[in-house]
Every structure is written in structure tokens, then in C-alpha cells.
LUMBA-695485 format. One record per residue: residue in three letters; x, y, z of N, C-alpha, C in turn. Coordinates in Angstrom, 1 decimal. Layout:
BEGIN
ALA  X  Y  Z  X  Y  Z  X  Y  Z $
...
END
This chain:
BEGIN
MET  -90.1  -14.9  26.8  -90.1  -15.6  28.1  -90.8  -14.6  29.1 $
ILE  -91.7  -15.2  29.9  -92.4  -14.4  30.9  -91.7  -14.6  32.3 $
HIS  -91.4  -13.5  32.9  -90.7  -13.5  34.2  -91.7  -13.3  35.3 $
ILE  -91.8  -14.2  36.2  -92.7  -14.1  37.4  -91.9  -13.3  38.4 $
LYS  -92.5  -12.2  38.9  -91.8  -11.4  39.9  -91.8  -11.9  41.3 $
SER  -90.7  -11.8  42.0  -90.7  -12.1  43.4  -91.3  -11.0  44.2 $
ASN  -91.5  -11.2  45.5  -92.1  -10.2  46.3  -91.2  -9.0  46.4 $
ARG  -89.9  -9.2  46.4  -88.9  -8.1  46.4  -89.0  -7.3  45.1 $
GLU  -89.1  -8.0  44.0  -89.2  -7.3  42.7  -90.5  -6.5  42.6 $
LEU  -91.6  -7.1  43.1  -92.9  -6.4  43.1  -92.8  -5.1  43.9 $
ASP  -92.1  -5.2  45.1  -92.0  -4.0  45.9  -91.3  -2.9  45.1 $
LEU  -90.2  -3.3  44.4  -89.5  -2.3  43.6  -90.4  -1.7  42.5 $
MET  -91.2  -2.6  41.9  -92.1  -2.1  40.9  -93.2  -1.2  41.4 $
ARG  -93.6  -1.4  42.7  -94.6  -0.5  43.3  -93.9  0.9  43.5 $
GLN  -92.7  0.9  43.8  -92.0  2.2  44.0  -91.9  2.9  42.7 $
SER  -91.5  2.2  41.6  -91.4  2.9  40.3  -92.7  3.3  39.8 $
GLY  -93.7  2.5  40.1  -95.1  2.8  39.7  -95.6  4.1  40.3 $
LYS  -95.3  4.2  41.6  -95.7  5.4  42.4  -95.1  6.6  41.8 $
MET  -93.8  6.5  41.4  -93.1  7.7  40.9  -93.7  8.1  39.5 $
VAL  -94.0  7.1  38.7  -94.7  7.4  37.4  -96.0  8.1  37.7 $
ALA  -96.8  7.7  38.6  -98.0  8.3  38.9  -97.8  9.7  39.4 $
ARG  -96.8  10.0  40.2  -96.5  11.3  40.6  -96.2  12.3  39.5 $
VAL  -95.3  11.8  38.6  -95.0  12.6  37.4  -96.2  12.9  36.6 $
LEU  -97.0  11.9  36.3  -98.1  12.2  35.4  -99.1  13.1  36.1 $
MET  -99.3  12.9  37.3  -100.3  13.8  38.0  -99.8  15.3  37.9 $
GLU  -98.5  15.5  38.1  -98.1  16.9  37.9  -98.2  17.4  36.5 $
LEU  -97.9  16.5  35.5  -97.9  17.0  34.1  -99.4  17.4  33.8 $
THR  -100.4  16.7  34.3  -101.7  17.0  34.0  -102.1  18.5  34.5 $
LYS  -101.4  18.9  35.5  -101.6  20.3  36.0  -100.9  21.3  35.1 $
LEU  -99.8  20.9  34.5  -99.1  21.8  33.7  -99.6  21.9  32.2 $
ALA  -100.3  20.9  31.8  -100.8  20.8  30.4  -102.0  21.7  30.2 $
VAL  -101.7  23.0  30.1  -102.8  24.1  30.0  -102.5  24.8  28.7 $
PRO  -103.5  25.6  28.2  -103.3  26.4  27.0  -102.1  27.3  27.2 $
GLY  -101.2  27.4  26.2  -100.0  28.2  26.2  -98.8  27.4  26.6 $
MET  -98.9  26.2  27.1  -97.7  25.4  27.5  -97.2  24.7  26.2 $
LYS  -95.9  24.7  26.1  -95.2  24.0  25.0  -95.0  22.5  25.4 $
LEU  -95.1  21.6  24.4  -94.9  20.2  24.6  -93.5  19.9  25.2 $
ILE  -92.5  20.6  24.7  -91.2  20.4  25.1  -91.0  20.8  26.6 $
GLU  -91.8  21.7  27.0  -91.7  22.1  28.5  -92.3  21.0  29.3 $
LEU  -93.3  20.3  28.9  -93.8  19.1  29.6  -92.8  18.0  29.7 $
ASP  -92.0  17.8  28.6  -91.0  16.8  28.6  -89.9  17.2  29.6 $
GLN  -89.5  18.5  29.6  -88.5  18.9  30.5  -88.9  18.7  32.0 $
ALA  -90.1  19.0  32.3  -90.6  18.9  33.6  -90.6  17.4  34.0 $
ALA  -91.0  16.5  33.1  -91.1  15.1  33.4  -89.6  14.6  33.7 $
GLU  -88.7  15.0  32.9  -87.3  14.5  33.1  -86.7  15.1  34.5 $
GLU  -87.0  16.4  34.7  -86.5  16.9  36.0  -87.0  16.2  37.2 $
LEU  -88.3  15.9  37.2  -89.0  15.3  38.3  -88.4  13.8  38.5 $
THR  -88.2  13.2  37.3  -87.7  11.8  37.4  -86.3  11.7  38.0 $
LEU  -85.5  12.6  37.5  -84.1  12.6  38.0  -84.1  13.0  39.5 $
SER  -85.0  13.8  39.9  -85.0  14.2  41.4  -85.4  13.0  42.3 $
PHE  -86.0  12.0  41.7  -86.4  10.8  42.5  -85.2  9.8  42.6 $
GLY  -84.2  10.1  41.8  -83.1  9.1  41.7  -83.4  8.0  40.7 $
ALA  -84.4  8.3  39.8  -84.8  7.4  38.8  -84.3  7.8  37.4 $
LYS  -84.6  7.0  36.4  -84.1  7.3  35.0  -85.4  7.2  34.1 $
PRO  -85.5  8.1  33.2  -86.6  8.1  32.2  -86.4  6.8  31.3 $
SER  -87.5  6.0  31.2  -87.5  4.8  30.5  -87.4  5.0  29.0 $
PHE  -88.0  6.1  28.5  -88.2  6.2  27.0  -86.9  6.8  26.4 $
LYS  -86.2  7.7  27.1  -85.1  8.4  26.6  -84.0  7.4  26.2 $
GLY  -83.6  7.4  24.9  -82.6  6.5  24.4  -83.1  5.2  24.0 $
TYR  -84.5  4.9  24.2  -85.0  3.6  23.8  -85.2  3.6  22.3 $
ILE  -84.5  2.7  21.6  -84.5  2.6  20.2  -84.3  4.0  19.5 $
GLY  -83.5  4.8  20.2  -83.1  6.1  19.6  -84.0  7.2  19.9 $
TYR  -85.1  7.0  20.8  -86.0  8.1  21.1  -85.2  9.1  22.0 $
LYS  -85.5  10.4  21.7  -84.6  11.4  22.3  -85.3  12.1  23.5 $
HIS  -86.5  11.7  23.9  -87.2  12.4  25.0  -87.6  11.5  26.1 $
SER  -88.1  12.1  27.2  -88.5  11.4  28.4  -90.0  11.1  28.3 $
LEU  -90.7  11.8  27.5  -92.2  11.8  27.5  -92.7  11.7  26.1 $
CYS  -93.8  11.0  25.9  -94.5  11.1  24.6  -95.8  12.0  24.8 $
THR  -95.9  12.9  23.8  -97.0  13.9  23.9  -97.8  13.8  22.6 $
SER  -99.0  13.2  22.7  -99.8  12.9  21.5  -101.1  13.8  21.5 $
VAL  -101.2  14.7  20.6  -102.2  15.7  20.6  -103.3  15.5  19.5 $
ASN  -104.5  15.5  19.9  -105.7  15.3  19.0  -105.6  14.1  18.2 $
GLU  -105.3  14.1  16.9  -105.3  13.0  16.0  -104.1  12.1  16.2 $
GLN  -103.1  12.6  17.0  -102.0  11.7  17.2  -102.3  10.6  18.2 $
VAL  -102.0  9.4  17.9  -102.4  8.3  18.7  -101.4  7.9  19.8 $
VAL  -100.2  7.7  19.4  -99.1  7.4  20.4  -97.8  7.9  19.9 $
HIS  -96.8  8.0  20.8  -95.4  8.3  20.4  -95.2  9.7  19.8 $
GLY  -96.1  10.6  20.2  -95.9  12.0  19.7  -94.7  12.6  20.4 $
ILE  -93.9  13.2  19.5  -92.6  13.8  20.0  -92.8  15.2  20.6 $
PRO  -92.3  15.5  21.8  -92.4  16.8  22.4  -91.7  17.8  21.5 $
THR  -92.4  18.9  21.1  -91.8  19.9  20.3  -92.1  21.3  20.9 $
ASP  -91.9  22.3  20.1  -92.3  23.7  20.5  -93.7  23.9  20.3 $
ARG  -94.5  23.0  19.8  -95.9  23.1  19.7  -96.6  23.6  21.0 $
VAL  -97.5  24.6  20.8  -98.1  25.2  22.0  -99.5  24.6  22.1 $
LEU  -99.9  24.1  23.3  -101.2  23.6  23.5  -102.3  24.7  23.4 $
LYS  -103.4  24.4  22.8  -104.5  25.4  22.7  -105.8  24.9  23.4 $
ASP  -106.6  25.8  23.7  -107.9  25.5  24.3  -108.7  24.6  23.4 $
GLY  -109.2  23.5  23.8  -109.9  22.5  23.0  -109.1  21.3  22.5 $
ASP  -107.8  21.4  22.8  -107.0  20.2  22.4  -107.2  19.1  23.4 $
ILE  -106.9  17.9  23.0  -106.8  16.8  24.0  -105.3  16.3  23.8 $
ILE  -104.7  15.9  24.9  -103.3  15.4  24.8  -103.1  14.1  25.6 $
GLY  -102.5  13.1  24.9  -102.1  11.9  25.6  -100.7  12.0  26.1 $
LEU  -100.6  11.8  27.4  -99.3  11.9  28.1  -98.8  10.4  28.4 $
ASP  -97.8  9.9  27.8  -97.3  8.6  28.0  -95.9  8.7  28.6 $
PHE  -95.8  8.0  29.8  -94.5  8.2  30.5  -94.1  7.0  31.2 $
GLY  -92.8  6.7  31.3  -92.3  5.6  32.0  -90.9  6.0  32.6 $
LEU  -90.6  5.3  33.7  -89.3  5.5  34.4  -88.8  4.2  34.9 $
SER  -87.5  4.2  35.2  -86.9  3.0  35.8  -86.3  3.4  37.1 $
TYR  -86.6  2.6  38.2  -86.0  2.8  39.5  -85.5  1.5  40.0 $
GLN  -84.2  1.5  40.4  -83.5  0.4  40.9  -83.7  -0.8  39.9 $
GLY  -83.7  -0.5  38.6  -83.7  -1.6  37.6  -85.1  -2.1  37.2 $
PHE  -86.2  -1.5  37.7  -87.5  -1.9  37.4  -88.3  -0.7  36.8 $
HIS  -89.1  -1.0  35.8  -89.8  0.0  35.0  -91.2  0.1  35.5 $
GLY  -91.8  1.3  35.4  -93.2  1.6  35.5  -93.6  2.4  34.2 $
ASP  -94.8  2.2  33.8  -95.3  2.8  32.5  -96.8  3.1  32.6 $
SER  -97.2  4.3  32.3  -98.6  4.7  32.4  -98.9  5.8  31.4 $
ALA  -100.1  6.0  31.0  -100.6  7.0  30.1  -101.9  7.5  30.5 $
VAL  -102.2  8.8  30.2  -103.5  9.4  30.4  -103.8  10.4  29.3 $
THR  -105.0  10.5  28.9  -105.4  11.5  28.0  -106.3  12.6  28.7 $
ILE  -105.9  13.8  28.6  -106.7  14.9  29.3  -107.1  16.0  28.3 $
ALA  -108.1  16.7  28.8  -108.6  17.9  28.1  -107.8  19.1  28.4 $
VAL  -107.5  19.9  27.4  -106.8  21.2  27.6  -107.9  22.3  27.4 $
GLY  -108.2  22.8  28.6  -109.3  23.8  28.6  -110.7  23.1  28.3 $
ALA  -111.5  23.8  27.5  -112.9  23.3  27.2  -112.8  22.5  25.9 $
VAL  -113.2  21.3  26.0  -113.2  20.4  24.8  -114.6  20.0  24.4 $
SER  -114.7  19.5  23.2  -116.0  19.1  22.6  -116.6  17.9  23.4 $
ASP  -117.9  17.7  23.2  -118.6  16.6  23.8  -118.1  15.3  23.2 $
SER  -117.8  15.3  21.9  -117.3  14.1  21.3  -115.9  13.7  21.8 $
ALA  -115.1  14.7  22.1  -113.8  14.4  22.7  -114.0  13.8  24.1 $
LYS  -114.9  14.4  24.9  -115.2  13.9  26.3  -115.6  12.4  26.2 $
GLU  -116.5  12.1  25.3  -117.1  10.8  25.2  -115.9  9.8  24.8 $
LEU  -115.1  10.2  23.9  -114.0  9.3  23.5  -113.1  9.0  24.7 $
MET  -112.7  10.0  25.4  -111.8  9.9  26.6  -112.5  9.0  27.6 $
LEU  -113.8  9.2  27.9  -114.5  8.4  28.9  -114.5  7.0  28.5 $
ILE  -114.9  6.7  27.3  -115.0  5.3  26.9  -113.7  4.6  26.9 $
THR  -112.7  5.3  26.4  -111.3  4.7  26.4  -110.9  4.4  27.9 $
LYS  -111.1  5.3  28.8  -110.7  5.1  30.2  -111.5  3.9  30.8 $
GLN  -112.8  3.9  30.5  -113.6  2.8  31.0  -113.1  1.4  30.4 $
SER  -112.7  1.4  29.2  -112.2  0.2  28.6  -110.9  -0.3  29.3 $
LEU  -110.1  0.7  29.7  -108.9  0.3  30.4  -109.2  -0.4  31.7 $
TYR  -110.2  0.2  32.5  -110.5  -0.4  33.8  -111.3  -1.7  33.6 $
ALA  -112.0  -1.9  32.5  -112.6  -3.2  32.2  -111.5  -4.2  32.0 $
GLY  -110.5  -3.9  31.2  -109.4  -4.8  31.0  -108.6  -5.1  32.2 $
ILE  -108.4  -4.1  33.1  -107.7  -4.4  34.3  -108.5  -5.4  35.2 $
ASP  -109.9  -5.1  35.3  -110.7  -6.0  36.1  -110.7  -7.5  35.6 $
ALA  -110.5  -7.6  34.3  -110.4  -9.0  33.7  -109.0  -9.6  33.9 $
ALA  -108.0  -8.9  34.3  -106.7  -9.4  34.5  -106.5  -10.1  35.8 $
ARG  -107.1  -11.3  35.9  -107.0  -12.1  37.1  -106.4  -13.4  36.9 $
SER  -105.8  -13.9  37.9  -105.2  -15.3  37.8  -106.2  -16.3  37.3 $
GLY  -105.8  -17.0  36.3  -106.7  -18.0  35.7  -107.4  -17.5  34.4 $
ASN  -107.6  -16.2  34.3  -108.1  -15.7  33.1  -107.0  -15.6  32.0 $
THR  -107.4  -15.4  30.8  -106.4  -15.3  29.7  -106.2  -13.9  29.2 $
ILE  -105.2  -13.8  28.4  -105.0  -12.5  27.7  -106.2  -12.1  26.8 $
LYS  -106.8  -13.1  26.2  -107.9  -12.9  25.4  -109.1  -12.4  26.3 $
ASP  -109.2  -12.8  27.5  -110.3  -12.3  28.4  -110.1  -10.8  28.6 $
VAL  -108.8  -10.4  28.8  -108.5  -9.0  29.0  -108.9  -8.2  27.7 $
ALA  -108.4  -8.7  26.6  -108.7  -8.0  25.3  -110.2  -7.9  25.0 $
SER  -110.9  -9.0  25.3  -112.4  -9.0  25.1  -113.1  -8.0  25.9 $
ALA  -112.6  -7.9  27.2  -113.2  -6.9  28.1  -113.1  -5.5  27.6 $
ILE  -111.9  -5.2  27.0  -111.7  -3.9  26.5  -112.5  -3.7  25.2 $
GLU  -112.5  -4.6  24.3  -113.3  -4.5  23.1  -114.8  -4.4  23.4 $
ASN  -115.3  -5.1  24.4  -116.7  -5.1  24.7  -117.2  -3.7  25.1 $
VAL  -116.3  -2.9  25.7  -116.7  -1.6  26.1  -116.7  -0.6  24.9 $
VAL  -115.7  -0.8  24.1  -115.5  0.2  22.9  -116.4  -0.1  21.8 $
LYS  -116.6  -1.4  21.4  -117.3  -1.8  20.2  -118.7  -1.2  20.1 $
PRO  -119.5  -1.1  21.1  -120.9  -0.6  20.9  -120.9  0.9  20.5 $
HIS  -119.8  1.6  20.7  -119.8  3.0  20.3  -119.3  3.2  18.9 $
GLY  -118.9  2.2  18.3  -118.4  2.3  16.9  -117.1  2.9  16.7 $
PHE  -116.3  3.0  17.8  -115.0  3.6  17.8  -114.0  2.6  17.2 $
GLY  -112.8  3.0  16.7  -111.8  2.1  16.2  -110.8  1.8  17.3 $
ILE  -110.6  0.5  17.5  -109.5  0.1  18.4  -108.2  -0.1  17.6 $
VAL  -107.2  0.6  18.0  -105.9  0.5  17.3  -105.3  -0.9  17.4 $
LYS  -104.9  -1.5  16.3  -104.4  -2.8  16.3  -102.8  -2.9  16.2 $
GLU  -102.2  -1.8  15.6  -100.8  -1.9  15.4  -100.0  -1.7  16.7 $
PHE  -100.6  -1.2  17.7  -99.9  -1.0  19.0  -100.7  -1.6  20.1 $
VAL  -100.0  -2.3  21.0  -100.6  -3.1  22.0  -99.9  -3.0  23.4 $
GLY  -100.5  -3.5  24.4  -99.9  -3.5  25.7  -98.8  -4.6  25.8 $
HIS  -98.2  -4.8  27.0  -97.0  -5.6  27.0  -96.7  -5.9  28.5 $
GLY  -95.8  -6.9  28.6  -95.3  -7.2  29.9  -94.3  -6.1  30.3 $
ILE  -94.0  -6.0  31.6  -93.1  -4.9  32.0  -92.4  -5.4  33.3 $
GLY  -91.1  -5.0  33.5  -90.4  -5.4  34.6  -89.0  -4.8  34.5 $
GLN  -88.0  -5.6  34.4  -86.6  -5.1  34.2  -86.4  -4.6  32.8 $
LYS  -87.3  -4.9  31.9  -87.3  -4.3  30.6  -88.6  -3.5  30.5 $
LEU  -88.5  -2.5  29.7  -89.7  -1.7  29.5  -90.8  -2.5  28.7 $
HIS  -90.4  -3.3  27.8  -91.3  -4.1  27.0  -90.9  -5.6  27.2 $
GLU  -91.7  -6.3  27.8  -91.4  -7.8  28.0  -92.6  -8.6  27.4 $
ASP  -92.4  -9.9  27.4  -93.6  -10.7  27.1  -94.5  -10.8  28.3 $
PRO  -95.8  -11.0  28.0  -96.5  -11.2  26.7  -97.0  -9.9  26.2 $
GLN  -97.4  -9.9  24.9  -98.1  -8.8  24.3  -99.6  -8.9  24.8 $
ILE  -100.2  -7.7  25.0  -101.6  -7.6  25.5  -102.4  -6.7  24.5 $
PRO  -102.9  -7.4  23.4  -103.7  -6.6  22.5  -105.0  -6.1  23.1 $
ASN  -105.7  -5.2  22.4  -106.9  -4.6  22.9  -108.1  -5.0  22.2 $
TYR  -108.0  -6.1  21.4  -109.1  -6.7  20.7  -108.9  -8.2  20.7 $
ALA  -110.0  -8.9  20.8  -110.0  -10.4  21.1  -109.3  -11.2  20.0 $
ALA  -109.6  -10.8  18.7  -109.0  -11.6  17.6  -107.5  -11.6  17.6 $
GLY  -106.9  -10.7  18.2  -105.4  -10.6  18.2  -104.8  -11.2  19.4 $
ALA  -105.6  -11.7  20.4  -105.0  -12.0  21.7  -104.9  -13.5  21.8 $
SER  -103.9  -13.9  22.6  -103.6  -15.3  22.9  -104.5  -15.8  24.1 $
THR  -104.5  -17.1  24.2  -105.2  -17.8  25.3  -104.3  -18.1  26.5 $
LEU  -103.1  -17.4  26.5  -102.2  -17.6  27.6  -102.9  -17.2  28.9 $
LYS  -102.7  -18.1  29.9  -103.4  -17.8  31.2  -102.5  -16.9  32.1 $
LEU  -103.1  -16.0  32.8  -102.4  -15.1  33.7  -102.1  -15.8  35.0 $
LYS  -100.9  -15.5  35.6  -100.5  -16.1  36.8  -100.1  -15.0  37.8 $
PRO  -100.2  -15.3  39.1  -99.7  -14.3  40.1  -98.2  -14.1  39.9 $
GLY  -97.8  -12.8  40.1  -96.4  -12.5  39.9  -96.1  -11.9  38.5 $
MET  -97.1  -12.1  37.6  -96.9  -11.5  36.2  -97.2  -10.0  36.4 $
THR  -96.4  -9.2  35.6  -96.7  -7.7  35.6  -96.8  -7.3  34.2 $
ILE  -97.9  -6.6  33.9  -98.2  -6.2  32.5  -98.7  -4.8  32.5 $
ALA  -98.5  -4.2  31.3  -99.1  -2.8  31.0  -100.2  -3.0  30.1 $
ILE  -101.4  -2.6  30.5  -102.6  -2.6  29.6  -102.8  -1.2  29.1 $
GLU  -103.0  -1.0  27.8  -103.1  0.3  27.3  -103.9  0.4  26.0 $
PRO  -105.3  0.5  26.2  -106.1  0.7  25.0  -105.9  2.1  24.3 $
MET  -105.8  2.0  23.0  -105.7  3.2  22.2  -106.9  3.2  21.3 $
VAL  -107.8  4.2  21.4  -109.1  4.2  20.7  -109.2  5.4  19.9 $
ASN  -109.7  5.2  18.6  -109.9  6.4  17.7  -111.4  6.7  17.5 $
ARG  -111.7  7.9  17.4  -113.1  8.4  17.1  -113.6  7.8  15.8 $
GLY  -112.7  7.6  14.8  -113.1  7.1  13.5  -112.5  5.7  13.3 $
THR  -111.8  5.6  12.2  -111.2  4.3  11.8  -110.1  3.8  12.8 $
HIS  -109.9  2.5  12.8  -108.9  2.0  13.7  -107.5  2.1  13.0 $
LYS  -107.5  2.5  11.7  -106.2  2.5  11.0  -105.4  3.8  11.4 $
VAL  -104.1  3.5  11.4  -103.2  4.6  11.8  -102.0  4.6  10.8 $
LYS  -101.2  5.6  10.8  -100.0  5.7  10.0  -98.9  6.5  10.8 $
VAL  -97.7  6.2  10.6  -96.6  6.8  11.3  -96.0  7.9  10.4 $
LEU  -95.8  9.1  11.0  -95.3  10.2  10.3  -93.9  10.1  9.9 $
GLY  -93.4  11.1  9.2  -92.0  11.1  8.7  -90.9  11.1  9.8 $
ASP  -91.3  11.5  11.0  -90.4  11.6  12.1  -90.1  10.2  12.7 $
LYS  -90.8  9.2  12.1  -90.6  7.7  12.4  -91.1  7.3  13.8 $
TRP  -91.8  8.2  14.5  -92.3  7.9  15.8  -93.8  8.2  15.9 $
THR  -94.2  9.4  15.5  -95.6  9.9  15.8  -96.6  9.1  14.9 $
ALA  -97.5  8.4  15.6  -98.6  7.6  14.9  -99.8  8.5  15.0 $
VAL  -100.5  8.6  13.8  -101.7  9.4  13.8  -102.9  8.6  13.1 $
THR  -104.1  9.0  13.4  -105.2  8.4  12.8  -105.3  8.6  11.3 $
ASN  -105.6  7.6  10.5  -105.7  7.8  9.1  -106.7  8.8  8.6 $
ASP  -107.8  9.0  9.3  -108.8  9.9  8.9  -108.8  11.2  9.6 $
GLY  -107.8  11.5  10.4  -107.7  12.7  11.1  -108.6  12.9  12.3 $
HIS  -109.3  11.9  12.7  -110.2  12.0  13.9  -109.4  11.8  15.2 $
LEU  -110.0  12.2  16.2  -109.3  12.2  17.5  -109.0  10.8  18.0 $
SER  -108.0  10.7  18.9  -107.6  9.4  19.5  -107.3  9.6  20.9 $
ALA  -107.6  8.6  21.8  -107.3  8.7  23.2  -106.5  7.4  23.6 $
HIS  -105.8  7.6  24.7  -104.9  6.5  25.1  -104.8  6.6  26.7 $
TYR  -105.1  5.4  27.3  -104.9  5.3  28.8  -104.1  4.0  29.0 $
GLU  -103.3  4.0  30.1  -102.5  2.9  30.4  -102.2  2.8  31.9 $
HIS  -102.1  1.6  32.4  -101.6  1.3  33.8  -100.7  0.1  33.7 $
SER  -99.7  0.1  34.6  -98.9  -1.1  34.8  -99.6  -1.8  36.0 $
ILE  -99.8  -3.1  35.9  -100.5  -3.8  37.0  -99.8  -5.1  37.3 $
ALA  -100.1  -5.6  38.5  -99.5  -6.9  38.9  -100.7  -7.9  39.0 $
ILE  -100.5  -9.1  38.5  -101.5  -10.2  38.7  -101.3  -10.8  40.1 $
THR  -102.3  -11.0  40.8  -102.3  -11.5  42.2  -103.2  -12.7  42.3 $
ASP  -103.3  -13.2  43.5  -104.2  -14.3  43.8  -105.6  -13.8  43.9 $
GLY  -105.8  -12.5  44.0  -107.1  -11.9  44.1  -107.3  -10.8  43.0 $
ASP  -107.7  -9.6  43.5  -107.9  -8.5  42.6  -106.5  -8.1  42.0 $
PRO  -106.6  -7.6  40.7  -105.4  -7.1  40.1  -104.9  -5.8  40.9 $
GLU  -103.6  -5.7  40.9  -103.0  -4.5  41.7  -102.5  -3.5  40.7 $
ILE  -103.0  -2.3  40.7  -102.6  -1.2  39.8  -101.3  -0.6  40.4 $
LEU  -100.2  -0.8  39.8  -98.9  -0.3  40.3  -98.7  1.2  40.1 $
THR  -99.4  1.8  39.1  -99.3  3.2  38.7  -100.5  4.0  39.1 $
ALA  -101.3  3.5  40.1  -102.5  4.2  40.5  -102.2  5.5  41.2 $
TRP  -102.9  6.6  40.9  -102.7  7.8  41.6  -103.1  7.8  43.0 $
GLU  -104.0  6.9  43.4  -104.4  6.7  44.8  -103.3  6.3  45.7 $
ASN  -102.2  5.7  45.1  -101.1  5.3  45.8  -100.2  6.5  46.4 $
ILE  -100.5  7.7  45.9  -99.8  8.8  46.3  -100.4  9.4  47.6 $
THR  -99.8  9.3  48.7  -100.3  9.7  49.9  -100.0  11.2  50.2 $
SER  -98.9  11.7  49.7  -98.6  13.1  49.9  -97.7  13.6  48.7 $
ASN  -98.1  14.7  48.2  -97.3  15.3  47.1  -96.7  16.6  47.4 $
SER  -96.5  16.9  48.7  -96.0  18.2  49.2  -94.5  18.3  48.7 $
ASP  -93.8  17.2  48.6  -92.4  17.2  48.2  -92.4  17.6  46.7 $
ILE  -93.3  17.1  45.9  -93.4  17.3  44.5  -93.7  18.8  44.3 $
GLN  -94.6  19.3  45.1  -95.0  20.8  44.9  -93.8  21.7  45.2 $
GLU  -93.0  21.3  46.2  -91.8  22.1  46.5  -90.8  22.1  45.4 $
LEU  -90.6  20.9  44.8  -89.7  20.7  43.7  -90.2  21.5  42.5 $
LEU  -91.5  21.4  42.2  -92.0  22.2  41.0  -91.8  23.7  41.2 $
LYS  -92.0  24.1  42.4  -91.7  25.5  42.7  -90.3  25.9  42.4 $
GLN  -89.4  25.1  42.8  -88.0  25.3  42.6  -87.6  25.3  41.1 $
LEU  -88.2  24.4  40.4  -88.0  24.3  38.9  -88.5  25.5  38.2 $
LYS  -89.7  25.9  38.6  -90.3  27.1  38.0  -89.5  28.4  38.2 $
GLU  -88.9  28.5  39.4  -88.1  29.6  39.7  -86.8  29.6  38.9 $
LYS  -86.3  28.4  38.6  -85.1  28.4  37.7  -85.5  28.5  36.2 $
GLY  -86.8  28.5  35.9  -87.1  28.6  34.5  -86.9  27.3  33.7 $
THR  -87.0  26.2  34.4  -86.7  24.9  33.9  -87.6  24.6  32.7 $
TYR  -88.9  25.1  32.7  -89.9  24.7  31.7  -89.6  25.4  30.4 $
GLY  -88.6  26.1  30.2  -88.3  26.6  28.8  -87.9  28.1  28.9 $
GLN  -87.7  28.7  27.7  -87.2  30.0  27.6  -88.1  31.1  28.3 $
ARG  -89.4  30.8  28.4  -90.3  31.8  28.9  -90.3  31.7  30.4 $
GLY  -89.5  30.8  31.0  -89.5  30.7  32.5  -90.7  30.2  33.1 $
PRO  -91.1  30.6  34.3  -92.2  30.0  35.0  -93.6  30.3  34.4 $
ASN  -93.7  31.3  33.6  -95.0  31.7  33.1  -95.3  31.0  31.7 $
PRO  -96.2  30.1  31.7  -96.5  29.3  30.5  -97.4  30.1  29.5 $
ALA  -98.0  31.2  29.9  -98.9  31.9  29.1  -98.2  32.8  28.0 $
END
């Protein structure tokens, strides 16, 4: 069942979306060579709790962390561990939180230090496909229109669009109806209506579209070991342009975040090594 959000509910989702954007923005600054994945997870949770919000992922179907950290060939749902980021890695940061009962969900893939041209191309095309999908997410258009827009950006480059994992509705639940595939053949002709809120999230592989889940039951990796990229925004369907609820442009000031980060680093919140990630 698809829940059409009221103006009050949309306002709450804007607030949760802004918080998600703030957390991700700070995580991208922390994701440098020498940083442990678990330290990124700790930072995400500390920031979330400081907002009076709750991590959406922690406890979801038994997941034990607040953040998903997918490195290189890892596609989605990578578990934060003591793995240390290295120069040349790419990392997908997937994060969600709940504020006053409404969820926000977003993901970004970033370069750690200097990365290869092939990695840069993959990230660029995947990001472009996300915004193509968002642009197609207009009242009267269908889910298939969104999926086709994503596929039309990716397909000319010969990259693999992941089929096992798709976008979704979002609101009082992290995952709601409808599903939002990233390829036309898997998408419905359901028409989008104002008040619908969805998370669009293309996952694109440098090689084959096929993936497998590792023994930890969470981490999905590419079958051929090639790189994967993942971008996501939560959006609202309106009478006009789609509204990106998790857009970083919505953040007018992050001075409060900077002060909080300073305090967390002084406490050594990011792990045993304290404030120095090197």
C-alpha cells in the first residue's frame, strides 16, 4: 500500500532528510586513508543521536550498525569493520535515520585519496543516472519512466545495473511500497502522484550486473570483482519538479556539526586511536 504524505508529514521528512544529508556530508570528510570503517559508523551514530534522531539501519532485520560501508567491489550493505581505508579505494556510504517517526535515506560513493580514471568514470555515470531518475520522477510519469531514465544513462557505457537491489518508497517505514527498479524491464507502470515519497538508488557495476552475498549475510559484492558505485536520494513527488529531501544544498549552516565533531574527536569517539585517524 502506498501512503500519500500530508503537508505535515512532508515537513517531518524534510527535517529527517536534512539530518541525513548533514551526517553524510561529515562522513565524506572523515573517509580518508587510515580511517577504519567502524570509526565512520561510530561517528554516524553519535551525530544521529545528537540530533535527537535514531539510526534507521541499526536493528533492521538484525543489522548491528548505523551505517553501511561498501568498499571497491562491495555493492551495498557492507558491514563496518576494522578495515582501514587505503589511498585509491572508493567507498559507498549508505545511511538513514528516523526523526519523529519519519525516515530519510541516502547514499554517496566517494574517492579515498587518488583513484583511477575508471573509478572516476563509474562514479560519475552512476551519479548522473541518479539525477536522471530524479528528473523523471514527476507526477503523471510512471516508475518505468524513472527506471528507463536511469538505464538510458548507464547502458551506453556498458556498465552493469544491479537487479537484485532496488529503490523503494519511504516514510514511517524505511522500506515502503512501491519498489523502484533501476532498469526498465523490472519496473511497473504505476503512475507517480504528489505526496508520494520514494528513495531512488542506482547501483552500477564496472563489469557484470551480477552480484553475490558474502557469508556475513549482508555484504553484496560484484561477481567478477570489478568496482561498484551507489548513489541515493529520498525525494517527494510534487505538482512540479521533484523535491530532493536529502539534498546537501538544504544545509544552510553546519557550524553546529563542526563543534560536535570537535567534541567527539576530543573524546576519542572515533575509536581506540582517538582523534588521529592516521
